[in-house]
Each structure stands twice: as structure tokens, then as C-alpha cells.
ZALUMZA-268842 format. One record per residue: z, y, x of N, C-alpha, C in turn. Coordinates in nm, 2 decimals, decimal comma, m for minus. Example, Ala and Ser with C-alpha at 12.3 -4.5 7.8 and 13.67 -1.06 7.14 Angstrom:
<atoms>
ATOM   n_up n_north n_east  ca_up ca_north ca_east   c_up c_north c_east
ATOM   0,78   m0,57   1,32   0,78    m0,45    1,23   0,78   m0,33   1,32
ATOM   0,71   m0,22   1,28   0,71    m0,11    1,37   0,79    0,00   1,29
</atoms>
This chain:
<atoms>
ATOM   n_up n_north n_east  ca_up ca_north ca_east   c_up c_north c_east
ATOM   4,11   10,67   6,49   4,07    10,53    6,53   3,92   10,52   6,52
ATOM   3,85   10,50   6,63   3,71    10,48    6,62   3,68   10,34   6,66
ATOM   3,60   10,27   6,57   3,57    10,13    6,59   3,42   10,11   6,58
ATOM   3,38    9,98   6,60   3,24     9,95    6,58   3,19    9,96   6,44
ATOM   3,29    9,95   6,35   3,25     9,97    6,20   3,21   10,11   6,18
ATOM   3,29   10,21   6,24   3,26    10,35    6,23   3,12   10,38   6,28
ATOM   3,08   10,32   6,40   2,95    10,35    6,45   2,84   10,29   6,37
ATOM   2,87   10,17   6,31   2,77    10,10    6,23   2,74   10,17   6,10
ATOM   2,84   10,23   6,04   2,83    10,29    5,91   2,82   10,44   5,92
ATOM   2,84   10,50   6,04   2,83    10,64    6,05   2,95   10,72   5,99
ATOM   3,07   10,66   6,00   3,19    10,72    5,95   3,29   10,75   6,06
ATOM   3,39   10,83   6,03   3,49    10,87    6,13   3,61   10,78   6,14
ATOM   3,64   10,71   6,03   3,76    10,63    6,02   3,72   10,49   5,97
ATOM   3,78   10,38   6,02   3,75    10,25    5,97   3,81   10,22   5,84
ATOM   3,79   10,30   5,74   3,84    10,28    5,60   3,73   10,28   5,50
ATOM   3,73   10,18   5,42   3,63    10,17    5,31   3,71   10,16   5,18
ATOM   3,68   10,26   5,09   3,74    10,26    4,96   3,71   10,14   4,88
ATOM   3,80   10,08   4,82   3,78     9,96    4,74   3,69   10,00   4,62
ATOM   3,58    9,92   4,59   3,50     9,95    4,48   3,55    9,90   4,35
ATOM   3,65    9,97   4,29   3,72     9,92    4,18   3,64    9,96   4,05
ATOM   3,58    9,86   3,99   3,50     9,89    3,87   3,58    9,95   3,76
ATOM   3,53   10,06   3,70   3,60    10,13    3,59   3,70   10,23   3,64
ATOM   3,74   10,23   3,77   3,84    10,32    3,82   3,79   10,42   3,92
ATOM   3,67   10,40   3,96   3,61    10,49    4,06   3,49   10,56   4,01
ATOM   3,45   10,67   4,07   3,34    10,75    4,03   3,30   10,84   4,14
ATOM   3,21   10,94   4,12   3,17    11,03    4,22   3,28   11,11   4,29
ATOM   3,38   11,15   4,21   3,49    11,23    4,26   3,57   11,16   4,37
ATOM   3,61   11,04   4,34   3,68    10,96    4,43   3,60   10,92   4,55
ATOM   3,48   10,87   4,53   3,39    10,82    4,64   3,36   10,93   4,73
ATOM   3,33   11,05   4,68   3,30    11,16    4,77   3,42   11,21   4,84
ATOM   3,54   11,21   4,78   3,67    11,25    4,85   3,69   11,16   4,97
ATOM   3,67   11,03   4,95   3,69    10,94    5,07   3,59   10,96   5,18
ATOM   3,47   10,98   5,14   3,36    11,01    5,24   3,39   11,14   5,31
ATOM   3,43   11,24   5,24   3,46    11,37    5,30   3,58   11,36   5,39
ATOM   3,67   11,27   5,37   3,79    11,25    5,45   3,76   11,17   5,57
ATOM   3,64   11,11   5,59   3,60    11,04    5,71   3,58   10,89   5,69
ATOM   3,62   10,84   5,57   3,60    10,70    5,54   3,46   10,67   5,47
ATOM   3,45   10,56   5,40   3,33    10,53    5,33   3,36   10,52   5,18
ATOM   3,32   10,61   5,10   3,34    10,61    4,96   3,25   10,51   4,89
ATOM   3,29   10,44   4,79   3,21    10,34    4,72   3,21   10,36   4,57
ATOM   3,09   10,35   4,51   3,07    10,35    4,37   3,07   10,20   4,32
ATOM   3,10   10,18   4,19   3,10    10,04    4,14   3,03   10,04   4,00
ATOM   2,91   10,08   3,99   2,84    10,08    3,86   2,77    9,95   3,83
ATOM   2,84    9,84   3,85   2,78     9,71    3,84   2,75    9,66   3,69
ATOM   2,80    9,74   3,60   2,77     9,71    3,46   2,71    9,83   3,39
ATOM   2,68    9,94   3,46   2,63    10,06    3,40   2,47   10,05   3,38
ATOM   2,42   10,13   3,29   2,28    10,13    3,27   2,22   10,21   3,38
ATOM   2,09   10,20   3,40   2,02    10,25    3,51   2,03   10,41   3,52
ATOM   2,03   10,47   3,40   2,05    10,62    3,40   2,18   10,66   3,46
ATOM   2,29   10,58   3,42   2,42    10,61    3,48   2,43   10,58   3,63
ATOM   2,37   10,48   3,67   2,37    10,44    3,81   2,31   10,56   3,89
ATOM   2,19   10,61   3,85   2,12    10,72    3,92   2,21   10,84   3,91
ATOM   2,27   10,87   3,80   2,35    10,99    3,78   2,47   10,99   3,87
ATOM   2,54   10,88   3,88   2,65    10,87    3,97   2,62   10,89   4,12
ATOM   2,50   10,83   4,16   2,46    10,84    4,29   2,43   10,99   4,32
ATOM   2,36   11,06   4,23   2,32    11,20    4,26   2,44   11,29   4,25
ATOM   2,54   11,26   4,17   2,66    11,34    4,16   2,74   11,32   4,29
ATOM   2,75   11,20   4,34   2,82    11,18    4,47   2,75   11,25   4,58
ATOM   2,62   11,24   4,59   2,55    11,31    4,69   2,56   11,46   4,69
ATOM   2,58   11,51   4,57   2,60    11,66    4,55   2,74   11,70   4,60
ATOM   2,83   11,60   4,61   2,97    11,64    4,65   3,00   11,61   4,80
ATOM   2,91   11,53   4,86   2,93    11,49    5,00   2,80   11,48   5,07
ATOM   2,79   11,51   5,20   2,68    11,49    5,28   2,69   11,37   5,37
ATOM   2,81   11,30   5,35   2,84    11,19    5,44   2,80   11,06   5,37
ATOM   2,80   10,95   5,45   2,76    10,82    5,39   2,85   10,77   5,28
ATOM   2,80   10,70   5,19   2,87    10,63    5,08   2,80   10,51   5,04
ATOM   2,86   10,43   4,96   2,79    10,30    4,92   2,80   10,27   4,78
ATOM   2,73   10,16   4,73   2,74    10,12    4,60   2,77    9,97   4,60
ATOM   2,86    9,92   4,52   2,90     9,78    4,51   2,84    9,72   4,39
ATOM   2,78    9,60   4,40   2,72     9,53    4,29   2,78    9,39   4,28
ATOM   2,84    9,36   4,17   2,90     9,23    4,15   2,79    9,13   4,09
ATOM   2,78    9,02   4,16   2,66     8,93    4,13   2,69    8,84   4,01
ATOM   2,80    8,86   3,94   2,82     8,79    3,81   2,72    8,84   3,71
ATOM   2,66    8,95   3,74   2,56     9,02    3,64   2,43    9,03   3,71
ATOM   2,32    9,03   3,64   2,19     9,06    3,70   2,19    9,20   3,77
ATOM   2,15    9,20   3,89   2,16     9,33    3,96   2,03    9,38   4,03
ATOM   1,92    9,31   3,99   1,79     9,35    4,05   1,75    9,49   4,02
ATOM   1,76    9,53   3,90   1,72     9,67    3,86   1,82    9,77   3,92
ATOM   1,95    9,74   3,92   2,04     9,84    3,97   2,02    9,85   4,12
ATOM   1,99    9,74   4,19   1,97     9,75    4,33   1,84    9,83   4,36
ATOM   1,74    9,81   4,28   1,62     9,89    4,30   1,64   10,04   4,28
ATOM   1,73   10,07   4,18   1,76    10,21    4,16   1,84   10,27   4,28
ATOM   1,93   10,19   4,33   2,01    10,24    4,45   1,92   10,27   4,57
ATOM   1,83   10,17   4,59   1,74    10,19    4,71   1,64   10,31   4,68
ATOM   1,60   10,32   4,56   1,51    10,43    4,53   1,58   10,57   4,55
ATOM   1,71   10,57   4,52   1,79    10,69    4,54   1,84   10,71   4,69
ATOM   1,80   10,61   4,77   1,84    10,63    4,91   1,98   10,60   4,95
ATOM   2,05   10,51   4,87   2,19    10,48    4,91   2,19   10,40   5,04
ATOM   2,27   10,45   5,14   2,27    10,39    5,27   2,35   10,26   5,29
ATOM   2,44   10,23   5,20   2,52    10,11    5,21   2,52   10,04   5,07
ATOM   2,49    9,91   5,07   2,50     9,83    4,95   2,60    9,71   4,98
ATOM   2,69    9,70   4,89   2,80     9,60    4,90   2,78    9,50   4,78
ATOM   2,78    9,37   4,82   2,77     9,26    4,72   2,90    9,19   4,71
ATOM   2,92    9,13   4,60   3,04     9,05    4,58   3,02    8,94   4,47
ATOM   3,08    8,82   4,49   3,07     8,72    4,39   2,93    8,65   4,40
ATOM   2,93    8,52   4,42   2,81     8,44    4,42   2,73    8,46   4,54
ATOM   2,61    8,39   4,54   2,52     8,39    4,66   2,43    8,52   4,66
ATOM   2,44    8,60   4,76   2,36     8,72    4,77   2,22    8,70   4,83
ATOM   2,18    8,58   4,86   2,06     8,55    4,95   1,94    8,61   4,89
ATOM   1,92    8,62   4,75   1,80     8,67    4,69   1,79    8,82   4,70
ATOM   1,90    8,89   4,72   1,90     9,03    4,72   1,92    9,10   4,85
ATOM   1,97    9,03   4,95   2,00     9,08    5,08   1,87    9,13   5,15
ATOM   1,76    9,05   5,15   1,64     9,09    5,21   1,58    9,22   5,15
ATOM   1,59    9,23   5,02   1,54     9,35    4,95   1,62    9,47   4,99
ATOM   1,75    9,46   5,00   1,84     9,57    5,03   1,81    9,62   5,18
ATOM   1,80    9,52   5,27   1,77     9,56    5,41   1,63    9,61   5,42
ATOM   1,54    9,56   5,35   1,40     9,62    5,35   1,40    9,76   5,30
ATOM   1,49    9,79   5,21   1,50     9,93    5,16   1,58   10,02   5,25
ATOM   1,62    9,97   5,36   1,69    10,06    5,46   1,84   10,06   5,45
ATOM   1,90    9,98   5,37   2,05     9,98    5,35   2,12    9,89   5,44
ATOM   2,24    9,92   5,48   2,33     9,83    5,55   2,40    9,75   5,44
ATOM   2,41    9,62   5,46   2,45     9,53    5,35   2,59    9,47   5,39
ATOM   2,68    9,48   5,30   2,82     9,42    5,31   2,82    9,31   5,20
ATOM   2,90    9,21   5,23   2,93     9,10    5,13   3,07    9,06   5,14
ATOM   3,15    9,05   5,03   3,29     9,01    5,03   3,30    8,86   5,01
ATOM   3,38    8,80   5,10   3,40     8,66    5,10   3,55    8,62   5,09
ATOM   3,58    8,50   5,05   3,72     8,46    5,04   3,75    8,33   5,12
ATOM   3,65    8,29   5,21   3,67     8,17    5,29   3,58    8,18   5,41
ATOM   3,60    8,10   5,51   3,52     8,09    5,63   3,38    8,04   5,59
ATOM   3,38    7,94   5,50   3,25     7,88    5,46   3,16    7,99   5,39
ATOM   3,22    8,07   5,31   3,14     8,18    5,25   3,10    8,28   5,35
ATOM   3,18    8,31   5,45   3,15     8,40    5,56   3,03    8,35   5,63
ATOM   3,03    8,22   5,67   2,91     8,17    5,74   2,79    8,17   5,66
ATOM   2,80    8,15   5,53   2,68     8,15    5,44   2,63    8,30   5,43
ATOM   2,72    8,39   5,43   2,68     8,53    5,42   2,60    8,57   5,54
ATOM   2,64    8,53   5,66   2,57     8,56    5,78   2,43    8,50   5,78
ATOM   2,42    8,37   5,73   2,29     8,31    5,73   2,20    8,38   5,63
ATOM   2,25    8,45   5,53   2,17     8,53    5,44   2,12    8,66   5,50
ATOM   2,18    8,70   5,61   2,14     8,82    5,68   2,23    8,94   5,65
ATOM   2,35    8,92   5,60   2,44     9,02    5,57   2,48    9,09   5,70
ATOM   2,49    9,22   5,70   2,53     9,30    5,82   2,68    9,29   5,85
ATOM   2,76    9,31   5,75   2,90     9,31    5,76   2,97    9,22   5,66
ATOM   3,06    9,14   5,71   3,13     9,05    5,62   3,27    9,10   5,59
ATOM   3,31    9,11   5,46   3,44     9,16    5,42   3,52    9,04   5,38
ATOM   3,63    9,02   5,45   3,72     8,91    5,42   3,83    8,96   5,32
ATOM   3,83    8,90   5,20   3,93     8,95    5,10   4,03    8,84   5,07
ATOM   4,16    8,88   5,09   4,27     8,78    5,06   4,29    8,77   4,91
ATOM   4,36    8,67   4,87   4,38     8,64    4,73   4,47    8,74   4,66
ATOM   4,55    8,82   4,74   4,64     8,92    4,68   4,57    9,05   4,66
ATOM   4,44    9,06   4,69   4,37     9,19    4,65   4,36    9,21   4,50
ATOM   4,35    9,33   4,46   4,35     9,36    4,32   4,21    9,34   4,26
ATOM   4,20    9,33   4,13   4,07     9,32    4,06   4,01    9,18   4,08
ATOM   3,88    9,18   4,09   3,81     9,05    4,11   3,85    8,99   4,25
ATOM   3,88    8,86   4,25   3,92     8,80    4,37   3,84    8,67   4,39
ATOM   3,79    8,65   4,51   3,70     8,54    4,54   3,77    8,42   4,58
ATOM   3,86    8,43   4,67   3,92     8,31    4,73   4,06    8,28   4,69
ATOM   4,12    8,18   4,76   4,26     8,14    4,73   4,35    8,15   4,86
ATOM   4,30    8,21   4,96   4,37     8,22    5,09   4,42    8,36   5,10
ATOM   4,55    8,38   5,15   4,60     8,52    5,17   4,53    8,59   5,29
ATOM   4,54    8,72   5,29   4,47     8,80    5,39   4,51    8,76   5,53
ATOM   4,64    8,75   5,56   4,68     8,74    5,70   4,62    8,61   5,76
ATOM   4,62    8,49   5,70   4,56     8,38    5,76   4,41    8,38   5,75
ATOM   4,35    8,45   5,65   4,21     8,45    5,63   4,14    8,53   5,74
ATOM   4,19    8,65   5,76   4,11     8,74    5,85   4,09    8,68   5,99
ATOM   4,19    8,63   6,06   4,16     8,58    6,19   4,07    8,46   6,19
ATOM   4,07    8,38   6,09   3,98     8,27    6,08   3,84    8,31   6,06
ATOM   3,82    8,42   5,98   3,68     8,47    5,96   3,63    8,54   6,08
ATOM   3,72    8,62   6,15   3,69     8,69    6,27   3,64    8,59   6,38
ATOM   3,71    8,48   6,38   3,67     8,38    6,48   3,54    8,31   6,45
ATOM   3,50    8,31   6,32   3,38     8,25    6,28   3,26    8,34   6,29
ATOM   3,27    8,46   6,25   3,16     8,56    6,24   3,20    8,69   6,29
ATOM   3,10    8,77   6,33   3,13     8,91    6,37   3,01    8,99   6,34
ATOM   3,03    9,12   6,29   3,16     9,18    6,26   3,21    9,14   6,13
ATOM   3,35    9,12   6,13   3,42     9,09    6,00   3,53    9,19   5,98
ATOM   3,56    9,22   5,86   3,65     9,33    5,82   3,74    9,28   5,71
ATOM   3,87    9,31   5,71   3,96     9,26    5,61   3,96    9,35   5,49
ATOM   3,97    9,29   5,37   3,98     9,37    5,25   4,10    9,33   5,17
ATOM   4,19    9,43   5,15   4,31     9,41    5,08   4,37    9,54   5,04
ATOM   4,47    9,55   4,95   4,53     9,67    4,91   4,66    9,68   4,99
ATOM   4,66    9,77   5,10   4,78     9,78    5,18   4,88    9,88   5,12
ATOM   5,00    9,84   5,10   5,11     9,93    5,05   5,21    9,96   5,16
ATOM   5,18    9,91   5,28   5,27     9,94    5,39   5,19    9,95   5,52
ATOM   5,22   10,06   5,60   5,14    10,08    5,72   5,15    9,96   5,82
ATOM   5,26    9,89   5,82   5,27     9,78    5,92   5,18    9,67   5,88
ATOM   5,15    9,65   5,75   5,05     9,55    5,72   4,91    9,59   5,77
ATOM   4,88    9,72   5,76   4,75     9,76    5,81   4,74    9,74   5,97
ATOM   4,85    9,78   6,04   4,85     9,76    6,18   4,84    9,61   6,22
ATOM   4,91    9,53   6,14   4,90     9,38    6,17   4,75    9,33   6,16
ATOM   4,69    9,38   6,05   4,55     9,34    6,02   4,46    9,39   6,13
ATOM   4,48    9,52   6,18   4,40     9,58    6,28   4,42    9,50   6,41
ATOM   4,53    9,44   6,43   4,56     9,36    6,55   4,47    9,24   6,56
ATOM   4,42    9,19   6,45   4,33     9,07    6,45   4,20    9,10   6,51
ATOM   4,15    9,22   6,49   4,02     9,26    6,54   4,01    9,42   6,54
ATOM   3,95    9,47   6,65   3,93     9,61    6,65   3,84    9,66   6,55
ATOM   3,77    9,57   6,48   3,67     9,61    6,38   3,72    9,58   6,24
ATOM   3,86    9,58   6,23   3,92     9,55    6,10   3,90    9,66   6,00
ATOM   3,87    9,61   5,88   3,85     9,71    5,77   3,97    9,71   5,68
ATOM   4,01    9,83   5,64   4,13     9,85    5,55   4,08    9,91   5,42
ATOM   4,11    9,84   5,31   4,07     9,89    5,17   4,19    9,97   5,11
ATOM   4,16   10,08   5,05   4,27    10,17    5,00   4,29   10,15   4,85
ATOM   4,42   10,14   4,82   4,46    10,15    4,68   4,44   10,30   4,64
ATOM   4,38   10,33   4,53   4,36    10,47    4,49   4,49   10,55   4,48
ATOM   4,60   10,49   4,46   4,73    10,56    4,45   4,76   10,63   4,58
ATOM   4,70   10,58   4,69   4,74    10,64    4,82   4,65   10,76   4,85
ATOM   4,55   10,79   4,77   4,46    10,90    4,79   4,50   11,03   4,71
ATOM   4,47   11,15   4,76   4,50    11,27    4,69   4,39   11,31   4,59
ATOM   4,34   11,21   4,52   4,23    11,24    4,43   4,24   11,14   4,31
ATOM   4,26   11,19   4,19   4,27    11,11    4,08   4,13   11,06   4,03
ATOM   4,11   10,93   4,02   3,98    10,88    3,98   3,95   10,91   3,84
ATOM   3,82   10,92   3,81   3,78    10,94    3,67   3,74   10,81   3,60
ATOM   3,75   10,80   3,47   3,71    10,68    3,40   3,80   10,56   3,42
ATOM   3,93   10,59   3,46   4,02    10,48    3,48   4,07   10,43   3,35
ATOM   4,13   10,31   3,35   4,19    10,26    3,23   4,34   10,29   3,23
ATOM   4,39   10,34   3,13   4,54    10,39    3,13   4,63   10,27   3,16
ATOM   4,60   10,15   3,11   4,69    10,04    3,14   4,69   10,00   3,28
ATOM   4,57   10,01   3,35   4,57     9,98    3,49   4,65   10,08   3,57
ATOM   4,66   10,21   3,53   4,74    10,31    3,60   4,89   10,27   3,58
ATOM   4,93   10,24   3,46   5,07    10,21    3,45   5,11   10,09   3,53
ATOM   5,03    9,98   3,53   5,06     9,87    3,61   5,07    9,90   3,76
ATOM   4,97    9,97   3,81   4,97    10,01    3,95   5,09   10,10   3,98
ATOM   5,11   10,20   3,90   5,23    10,29    3,93   5,36   10,21   3,92
ATOM   5,37   10,12   3,83   5,49    10,04    3,82   5,51    9,96   3,95
ATOM   5,41    9,89   3,99   5,42     9,81    4,11   5,45    9,90   4,23
ATOM   5,40   10,02   4,24   5,43    10,10    4,36   5,57   10,16   4,36
ATOM   5,62   10,18   4,24   5,75    10,24    4,23   5,87   10,14   4,23
ATOM   5,84   10,03   4,17   5,95     9,93    4,14   5,95    9,81   4,23
ATOM   5,84    9,79   4,30   5,83     9,67    4,38   5,76    9,70   4,51
ATOM   5,82    9,65   4,62   5,76     9,68    4,75   5,71    9,55   4,82
ATOM   5,58    9,54   4,85   5,53     9,42    4,92   5,59    9,41   5,06
ATOM   5,63    9,29   5,10   5,69     9,27    5,23   5,59    9,24   5,34
ATOM   5,63    9,27   5,46   5,55     9,22    5,57   5,63    9,10   5,64
ATOM   5,56    9,03   5,73   5,63     8,91    5,78   5,76    8,94   5,84
ATOM   5,86    8,85   5,80   6,00     8,87    5,84   6,08    8,95   5,75
ATOM   6,02    9,01   5,64   6,10     9,09    5,55   6,09    9,04   5,41
ATOM   6,20    9,04   5,34   6,20     8,99    5,21   6,15    9,09   5,11
ATOM   6,09    9,05   5,00   6,04     9,14    4,90   6,16    9,19   4,82
ATOM   6,16    9,32   4,79   6,27     9,38    4,71   6,22    9,40   4,57
ATOM   6,28    9,34   4,48   6,24     9,35    4,34   6,35    9,41   4,25
ATOM   6,31    9,48   4,15   6,41     9,54    4,06   6,50    9,44   3,99
ATOM   6,62    9,47   3,98   6,72     9,38    3,91   6,68    9,37   3,76
ATOM   6,69    9,25   3,71   6,66     9,23    3,56   6,76    9,31   3,48
ATOM   6,72    9,36   3,37   6,81     9,43    3,28   6,91    9,33   3,22
ATOM   7,03    9,37   3,21   7,13     9,28    3,15   7,12    9,28   3,00
ATOM   7,14    9,17   2,95   7,14     9,16    2,80   7,26    9,23   2,74
ATOM   7,24    9,30   2,63   7,35     9,37    2,57   7,47    9,28   2,53
ATOM   7,59    9,33   2,56   7,70     9,25    2,53   7,73    9,25   2,38
ATOM   7,77    9,14   2,33   7,80     9,13    2,18   7,96    9,11   2,17
ATOM   8,02    9,20   2,09   8,16     9,20    2,07   8,19    9,10   1,96
ATOM   8,29    9,02   1,97   8,33     8,93    1,87   8,39    9,00   1,75
ATOM   8,36    8,95   1,63   8,41     9,01    1,51   8,56    8,98   1,49
ATOM   8,64    9,07   1,45   8,78     9,05    1,43   8,80    8,97   1,30
ATOM   8,90    8,87   1,31   8,93     8,79    1,19   9,02    8,86   1,09
ATOM   9,08    8,98   1,14   9,17     9,05    1,05   9,10    9,13   0,95
</atoms>
């Protein structure tokens, strides 16, 4: 599937790996990039030495484009400067107003993405000069910006701005196809469980929760009910004999 997103980012498939802080690193990001998507690093709380090291390790593992995500709940001026100095081709912002950093990122030669949870935020991102708007539904994992589910959010954002790409964790291919039906430039974010590469630096509790959800509960698509595991029955208590 070749889309305008592929041409804009220089990738083969319209898939951008979710920048899951603490669960991704050079191994996963490079694996996604080598597979034709866009791998993403998420060193938004790392020191500058670590930021540079992760970028260099990723570049050593892939010759294809990758990006760095910076969450704006933390000061990111120095990390952005390090990314641009290392020649990162794609910078992704999330949370809060990116207007002070977008011009610097674009002046440094990077393509700028920004994740939004509403049409108002999407319009504001475009005014800031963002190249690609990522529409994230409330059911996405990790940090969530808005309160609207992906399916109603994506077409609303696509109608308001272009290019726009949906961001969510798809557990069923029919969800992805439905999302792609909204726009030929639709973006799909991958849950790392669907990739043949185990991320480094992950938190063991997040693995157990993700694995449990994948094995015991299936997200439904429109017209289908969610199948949940039956609750365990309480142990039966036998009455004591009066004899």
C-alpha cells in the first residue's frame, strides 16, 4: 500500500511505530524502519548523552528513515537541538502547544508530526506549521490527549486538515481497513506485540498487561460484541454437618 504519507516520509508502508516511552529503543525502531515503516524513538525524559546514543545506534542498524518523539510535558529544547544536530529526519511532538518548537525543527530540516485528540487541536497544529497531523483516539495506549474515540475522530480531522493520519493500537485488521477507508493517507500505529522484535527497556508490568489483553480479550469492530473472559466462580462452601 503506497500512500502520500509514504512519499512524504520516504517509507514503503503507511505504518508508523507508536513512540511508547520506556518500551522502545534502537532495536525496535530500526526493525520497523527496515520492514518499510517508520520506526520511532521516545527519549523524551532521557539525558542528552542517551538521546544521541540512541539515535546513533538506530542509524547503525538501519539506513532508512526513522523519527524521535518528544512529549511537551517536559522541556524539550535541548533534546530537540540534539536530534537536529544528529540529523534526525522526522520529529514528532505530543501534548501541549508545539508552536515554539515547530519552526526550529523545520529550520533544522526535519519533517514535523504532532499528535492531537480533537479537531480544534488539529487546526491549531496546522497553524503552527506542523507537516503531518496525527489523530489519536482515546482508546490508544499510554499518554492520551483527547476524549473522542478513533472512529469518529479520524474523519472529522481529515475533513478539517490534510494530511491527517489516525493513531491507535489496532488489534484487528478490519479496524485498520476501516480506518484506511476514511482517507488514503491514513496512518496505523502498531502495538509492539504485533512485531517480531522484542523491545528493550520495557517495563515487565506493561508486558503482562498487554499480553493479558491480547490473549484474554478481543477488541470488537462495529457490529460485533466484545468477547471477555468469564469471571472465575467463587469456591463453593459445604455446610458443616450437625452430626
